[in-house]
N, C-alpha and C positions, 0 to 999 in steps of 0.2 A: 474325176472322183471328188466327192464332197465329204465333209466330216461334221459330226456333231461332237461337241466337247464339253467337259466340265473343268473349270479352273478352280484351283484352291488359291485364295487370296492371302496376303500376308497377315490379315486379321483373323484368318481361319474360316471366313465365309466362302461360299461356293457360288460360281457364276456359270451359267450354261449358255452356249452359243453354237453357231455353225459357221463354216468357212470352206473355201476350196483351196486354201493354202495355209497349212498349220503354222509353219515357221513365220510367215509374214504376219499372220493374225496375232500370234503370241508376242512378237516384237512390237506390234502396234499397241497391244494391251499394256506392255511394260513401258512403252513411251508415254502412255497416258492419252493416246489418240483414238482408241477403239471403243471405249465405253465410259459413260459418266460414272457408272457403278464401280468399275475397277480402277479408275484414275486415282482415287485417294487410298486404294488398298493394295498398292504395288509393293513389292514385286508379286507377280502371279506365276503359277506353273500349272501345267496340265495335270489333272488328277484322273481323267478318263477321256478316251477318244474312241469313236467308232466311225467306220467309213460307210458311205452310201454311194449308189450309182448316180443319183440325180439330186439336184438342189431341192426339189420338192420333198424327197424322202428325208433329207437332212433337216429341213425346216419342220417337217411333221414330227420327227423324232425329238428335235429341240423342244417343241411344244409339249410333247409327252413327258419329257424329263423335267421340264419346269413345273409340271403339276405334281411331281413326287415330293415327298418330305425330304428333309436333309438326311435323315437316317436311311431312307430308301436310296438316295443318290450315293451315299457312302457305301452302302451294301452293293449297289450295282457296280461301282468301281472296284471294290474289293473282290467280288465274285468273278470278275472278268480277267483278273490278273493285270489290268491296265492301270491300277492304282499307283500313283507316284506320290511320294511323301516330300 
């Protein structure tokens, strides 16, 4: 199982990525070792998560989400019930 996720950063910005281990990836983001973007914006928390059967599906969905506006990303998370504050 793989996942596409949106993180809410401490400064209120959003970051989208994919992983096959949610807990490990979140820990890496919060250690500052997962992304140059999230490193100075810690702590981060999941705002939205969706699961996929394959890595390719997760990566394709990451690309689709990254093309959305901030408002569309927030609406996606809110409408799914996966929004975490």
